[in-house]
DOLUM-976705 format. One line per field, with one value per residue: residue number from 1; x, z, y of N, C-alpha, C, O in turn. Coordinates in Angstrom, 2 decimals. Last residue first. Layout:
i <- NUM; ... $
nx <- X; ... $
nz <- Z; ... $
ny <- Y; ... $
cax <- X; ... $
caz <- Z; ... $
cay <- Y; ... $
cx <- X; ... $
cz <- Z; ... $
cy <- Y; ... $
ox <- X; ... $
oz <- Z; ... $
oy <- Y; ... $
END
This chain:
i <- 100; 99; 98; 97; 96; 95; 94; 93; 92; 91; 90; 89; 88; 87; 86; 85; 84; 83; 82; 81; 80; 79; 78; 77; 76; 75; 74; 73; 72; 71; 70; 69; 68; 67; 66; 65; 64; 63; 62; 61; 60; 59; 58; 57; 56; 55; 54; 53; 52; 51; 50; 49; 48; 47; 46; 45; 44; 43; 42; 41; 40; 39; 38; 37; 36; 35; 34; 33; 32; 31; 30; 29; 28; 27; 26; 25; 24; 23; 22; 21; 20; 19; 18; 17; 16; 15; 14; 13; 12; 11; 10; 9; 8; 7; 6; 5; 4; 3; 2; 1 $
nx <- -16.18; -12.96; -10.46; -9.15; -6.39; -3.71; -0.80; 2.38; 4.23; 4.65; 4.82; 7.44; 7.96; 6.68; 8.17; 10.90; 10.20; 9.96; 12.69; 13.56; 12.99; 12.29; 10.44; 8.13; 7.54; 6.96; 4.80; 3.07; 2.76; 1.47; -0.73; -2.18; -2.43; -4.49; -6.57; -7.05; -7.96; -10.55; -11.01; -11.19; -12.65; -11.65; -9.79; -9.13; -9.03; -9.31; -10.10; -7.66; -5.99; -7.93; -7.39; -4.60; -4.40; -5.76; -5.13; -5.90; -4.67; -5.43; -4.23; -1.11; -0.18; 2.45; 4.28; 6.12; 7.75; 7.23; 5.86; 6.34; 7.86; 6.15; 3.77; 5.01; 6.37; 4.23; 2.24; 0.55; -1.30; -0.25; 1.08; -1.00; -2.42; -0.18; -0.48; -2.88; -2.84; -1.15; -2.25; -4.36; -2.74; -1.28; -3.58; -4.71; -2.08; 0.28; 3.43; 5.46; 7.97; 10.47; 13.84; 16.23 $
nz <- -0.50; -1.08; -1.96; -1.56; -3.63; -1.93; -2.46; -1.90; 0.12; 0.28; -2.43; -2.11; 0.49; -0.11; -1.87; -0.62; 1.47; -0.23; -0.87; 1.71; 1.80; 0.45; 1.57; 1.73; -1.03; -1.49; -0.38; -1.55; -4.06; -3.44; -2.42; -4.95; -6.46; -4.58; -5.16; -7.79; -7.62; -6.36; -6.32; -3.44; -1.63; 0.75; 2.13; 4.83; 5.72; 7.79; 5.50; 4.97; 6.97; 7.33; 4.80; 5.61; 8.01; 6.88; 4.22; 1.39; -1.80; -4.23; -4.44; -3.75; -4.08; -4.13; -6.23; -7.16; -5.66; -3.70; -0.13; 2.16; 3.63; 3.86; 4.89; 7.63; 8.18; 9.16; 11.02; 12.53; 12.16; 11.19; 9.21; 7.32; 7.31; 5.97; 3.42; 2.64; 2.41; 0.45; -1.91; -2.19; -2.77; -4.79; -6.97; -6.96; -7.81; -9.10; -8.85; -7.18; -7.03; -7.48; -7.98; -5.23 $
ny <- 12.46; 11.32; 12.29; 15.66; 16.72; 18.50; 19.88; 19.40; 18.56; 15.95; 14.50; 14.03; 12.67; 10.16; 9.26; 8.90; 7.39; 5.06; 4.88; 4.22; 1.65; -1.19; -2.78; -1.39; -0.79; -3.19; -3.67; -1.79; -3.25; -5.08; -3.64; -2.49; -5.26; -6.46; -4.13; -4.54; -7.07; -6.95; -3.51; -1.00; 0.35; 1.46; 3.73; 3.00; -0.52; -2.39; -5.09; -5.06; -6.54; -8.60; -9.87; -10.55; -11.96; -14.47; -15.84; -16.64; -14.88; -13.70; -11.04; -11.87; -15.27; -17.74; -18.33; -16.14; -15.51; -13.64; -14.23; -11.61; -9.91; -7.38; -8.82; -9.29; -6.48; -5.17; -5.51; -3.50; -1.96; 0.64; -0.70; -1.18; 1.63; 2.88; 1.53; 2.17; 4.86; 5.34; 3.73; 5.93; 8.23; 7.50; 6.94; 9.65; 11.15; 9.99; 9.58; 7.70; 7.39; 10.61; 10.23; 11.92 $
cax <- -17.14; -14.27; -11.07; -9.80; -7.91; -4.47; -2.38; 1.15; 3.59; 4.54; 3.47; 7.37; 8.56; 6.15; 7.40; 10.74; 10.08; 8.61; 11.51; 14.14; 12.30; 12.78; 11.73; 8.55; 7.94; 8.40; 5.61; 3.72; 3.34; 2.88; -0.31; -1.47; -1.62; -2.95; -5.63; -6.41; -6.76; -9.44; -11.31; -10.41; -13.14; -12.55; -10.18; -10.22; -8.64; -9.18; -11.04; -8.47; -5.85; -7.37; -8.45; -4.90; -3.81; -6.40; -4.56; -6.31; -4.27; -5.98; -5.36; -1.74; -0.29; 1.31; 3.66; 4.43; 8.18; 7.54; 6.63; 4.99; 8.26; 7.52; 4.02; 4.72; 7.23; 5.00; 1.80; 2.29; -1.78; -1.28; 1.76; -0.14; -2.83; -0.68; 0.75; -2.57; -4.01; -0.69; -0.65; -4.19; -4.07; -0.76; -2.55; -4.98; -2.73; -0.97; 2.96; 4.02; 7.79; 9.31; 12.79; 15.44 $
caz <- -0.70; -0.60; -2.97; -1.06; -3.39; -2.29; -2.39; -3.05; -0.05; 1.67; -1.62; -3.23; 0.50; 1.02; -2.05; -1.47; 1.72; 0.25; -2.17; 1.06; 2.72; 0.18; 1.28; 3.15; -0.19; -2.36; -0.32; -0.34; -4.22; -3.87; -1.43; -3.61; -6.89; -4.89; -3.61; -7.22; -8.62; -6.00; -6.52; -4.04; -3.12; 0.44; 0.80; 4.76; 5.28; 8.17; 6.79; 3.91; 6.55; 8.51; 5.25; 4.18; 7.87; 8.28; 4.97; 2.50; -0.31; -3.52; -4.72; -2.75; -4.48; -3.65; -5.12; -7.52; -6.10; -4.97; -1.12; 1.52; 3.24; 3.13; 3.89; 7.02; 8.42; 8.11; 9.56; 13.48; 12.36; 12.48; 10.08; 7.68; 8.32; 7.54; 4.14; 2.94; 3.12; 1.94; -1.23; -2.03; -1.50; -3.86; -6.24; -6.30; -6.61; -9.27; -8.91; -7.52; -8.02; -7.17; -8.08; -5.49 $
cay <- 13.85; 10.99; 11.19; 14.50; 16.85; 17.33; 20.54; 19.71; 20.33; 16.92; 14.70; 14.67; 13.97; 11.53; 9.80; 10.05; 8.69; 5.76; 5.23; 5.22; 2.79; 0.11; -3.15; -1.74; 0.08; -2.67; -4.65; -1.27; -1.81; -4.97; -4.38; -1.93; -4.34; -6.73; -4.13; -3.20; -7.03; -7.67; -4.96; -2.00; 0.84; 0.76; 3.94; 4.21; 0.68; -1.37; -4.22; -4.70; -4.71; -7.52; -9.58; -9.72; -11.12; -13.57; -15.37; -16.42; -15.34; -15.15; -11.61; -11.27; -13.92; -17.42; -19.57; -16.79; -16.15; -12.94; -14.54; -11.99; -11.01; -7.16; -7.99; -10.20; -8.05; -4.72; -6.34; -3.81; -3.47; 0.55; -0.21; -2.33; 0.36; 3.52; 1.56; 0.80; 4.49; 5.51; 2.98; 4.24; 8.07; 7.83; 6.07; 8.21; 11.44; 9.97; 10.68; 7.94; 6.50; 9.74; 10.60; 10.54 $
cx <- -17.49; -14.82; -12.62; -10.69; -8.51; -5.74; -2.76; -0.32; 2.68; 3.71; 3.16; 5.64; 7.84; 6.89; 6.43; 9.28; 9.87; 8.81; 10.49; 13.06; 12.49; 12.15; 12.73; 9.94; 8.70; 8.77; 7.16; 4.68; 3.90; 3.28; 1.23; -0.91; -1.12; -2.50; -5.09; -5.75; -6.18; -8.34; -10.21; -11.13; -12.56; -13.16; -10.65; -11.16; -9.62; -8.85; -10.69; -9.64; -6.73; -7.06; -8.72; -6.47; -4.18; -5.58; -5.18; -6.20; -5.29; -5.81; -6.39; -3.55; -1.61; 1.02; 2.78; 3.81; 7.33; 7.81; 6.57; 6.35; 7.53; 8.17; 5.27; 4.11; 6.28; 5.49; 3.22; 2.11; -0.66; -1.10; 1.21; 0.48; -1.86; -0.93; 0.47; -1.16; -3.19; -1.61; -0.85; -3.28; -4.27; -1.86; -1.75; -4.45; -3.80; -1.49; 1.54; 4.12; 6.28; 8.48; 11.48; 14.34 $
cz <- 0.99; -0.51; -2.06; -2.08; -2.73; -2.49; -2.99; -2.21; -1.28; 1.05; -0.78; -2.98; -0.96; 1.07; -1.13; -1.58; 0.84; 0.87; -1.24; -0.12; 2.27; 0.54; 0.89; 2.61; 1.05; -1.52; -0.52; 0.49; -2.69; -3.88; -2.09; -2.51; -5.42; -5.24; -3.87; -6.01; -7.82; -6.36; -5.54; -4.66; -4.00; -0.74; 0.87; 3.35; 4.98; 7.25; 7.41; 4.79; 5.70; 8.10; 6.22; 4.18; 6.75; 8.01; 5.77; 3.37; 0.67; -2.62; -4.19; -3.11; -3.35; -4.32; -4.53; -7.03; -7.50; -6.00; -2.49; 0.13; 2.55; 2.90; 3.25; 5.20; 7.47; 7.60; 8.69; 11.93; 12.98; 12.76; 11.56; 8.89; 8.25; 7.76; 5.26; 3.88; 3.56; 2.56; 0.24; -1.08; -1.21; -2.15; -5.15; -5.89; -6.35; -8.28; -9.34; -8.06; -8.35; -7.90; -7.59; -6.44 $
cy <- 13.79; 12.49; 11.02; 13.65; 15.30; 17.25; 19.24; 19.58; 20.08; 18.42; 15.61; 15.12; 14.66; 12.52; 10.53; 10.40; 9.36; 7.05; 5.95; 6.00; 3.80; 1.29; -2.04; -1.86; 0.19; -1.35; -3.60; -2.07; -1.20; -3.97; -4.83; -2.73; -3.27; -6.33; -5.12; -3.26; -5.47; -7.37; -5.65; -2.65; -0.32; 0.59; 2.22; 4.14; 2.03; -0.33; -2.94; -4.07; -4.27; -6.13; -8.36; -9.17; -9.90; -11.92; -14.57; -16.27; -15.29; -16.11; -13.09; -11.26; -13.31; -16.25; -19.06; -18.07; -16.77; -13.73; -13.60; -12.98; -11.92; -8.88; -7.68; -9.79; -8.95; -6.26; -5.82; -5.78; -4.25; -1.31; 0.14; -1.70; -0.72; 2.13; 2.04; 1.01; 2.84; 5.01; 3.77; 3.36; 6.56; 7.69; 6.50; 7.56; 9.97; 10.11; 11.20; 9.52; 6.55; 8.70; 9.86; 11.02 $
ox <- -18.23; -14.11; -13.47; -11.48; -8.37; -6.44; -2.39; -0.40; 2.18; 2.80; 2.06; 5.32; 7.67; 6.48; 5.56; 8.95; 9.04; 7.88; 10.20; 12.74; 11.54; 11.21; 13.93; 10.75; 9.46; 9.91; 8.11; 5.24; 4.84; 4.48; 2.16; -0.64; 0.01; -1.39; -4.65; -4.68; -5.05; -7.49; -9.49; -12.20; -13.12; -14.39; -9.63; -12.37; -10.84; -8.41; -11.66; -10.03; -6.74; -7.49; -9.47; -6.73; -4.09; -6.23; -5.20; -7.26; -5.73; -6.23; -7.57; -4.26; -2.48; 1.83; 1.96; 2.88; 7.68; 8.08; 5.75; 7.38; 8.02; 8.96; 5.35; 4.12; 6.84; 4.95; 3.23; 1.88; -0.75; -0.66; 1.79; 0.32; -1.84; -0.08; 1.18; -1.04; -3.01; -1.18; -0.75; -3.45; -4.32; -1.68; -1.51; -4.48; -3.48; -1.48; 1.36; 4.86; 5.74; 8.22; 11.48; 13.75 $
oz <- 1.50; -0.45; -2.74; -2.86; -3.22; -1.57; -4.09; -1.17; -1.57; 1.56; -0.70; -3.46; -0.91; 1.78; -1.46; -1.45; 0.87; 0.91; -1.37; -0.22; 2.34; 0.01; 1.09; 3.12; 1.48; -1.34; 0.24; 1.52; -2.56; -3.64; -1.28; -1.53; -4.95; -4.74; -2.73; -5.73; -7.36; -5.48; -4.61; -4.08; -5.03; -0.75; 1.11; 3.20; 4.94; 7.70; 7.65; 4.78; 5.52; 8.50; 6.02; 3.61; 6.93; 7.84; 5.20; 3.97; 0.98; -2.43; -3.93; -2.12; -2.63; -5.20; -4.18; -7.57; -8.43; -7.10; -2.37; -0.33; 2.32; 1.98; 2.02; 4.38; 6.45; 6.75; 7.50; 12.31; 13.69; 13.86; 12.64; 9.84; 9.30; 8.25; 6.02; 5.01; 4.73; 3.61; 1.24; -0.07; -0.07; -1.01; -4.40; -4.69; -5.40; -7.57; -9.80; -7.61; -9.25; -9.09; -7.34; -6.09 $
oy <- 14.64; 13.49; 10.44; 14.17; 14.18; 17.68; 18.83; 18.92; 21.17; 19.07; 16.15; 16.21; 15.88; 13.43; 11.33; 11.58; 10.27; 7.85; 7.14; 7.18; 4.58; 1.87; -2.17; -1.09; 1.06; -0.92; -3.45; -1.71; -0.41; -3.83; -4.93; -2.04; -3.28; -6.51; -5.19; -2.70; -5.36; -7.36; -5.30; -2.80; -0.67; 0.71; 1.58; 4.31; 1.89; 0.73; -2.22; -2.91; -3.05; -5.05; -7.41; -8.11; -8.68; -10.89; -13.48; -16.48; -14.18; -17.26; -13.29; -11.45; -13.81; -15.96; -19.90; -18.67; -17.50; -13.27; -12.69; -12.49; -13.02; -9.03; -7.75; -10.71; -9.37; -6.96; -6.11; -6.93; -5.26; -1.64; 0.05; -2.46; -1.36; 1.39; 1.38; 0.54; 2.52; 4.53; 3.06; 2.67; 6.11; 7.26; 5.55; 7.28; 9.26; 9.11; 12.33; 10.40; 5.91; 8.85; 8.65; 12.04 $
END
């Protein structure tokens, strides 16, 4: 299975968000968040969205990048085999820390 994330910065931000979602046990909320355009992650005022953000290690998101990251997480929560493929791809890579 091909890896959906081959960019290191994207991997760091999505992994951080996935870890936070799991830590906060809000997988169902993100997975079942509407995809019909009736609401969106960027303008959603639900406290869960703010709680996830306040627990991220990578806290340099714009509203847009955070929304995109949450959509990526939603995809991976829906297709866990794809997330495992990402983890497997990065398992043996030498990563550069985004923080000094």
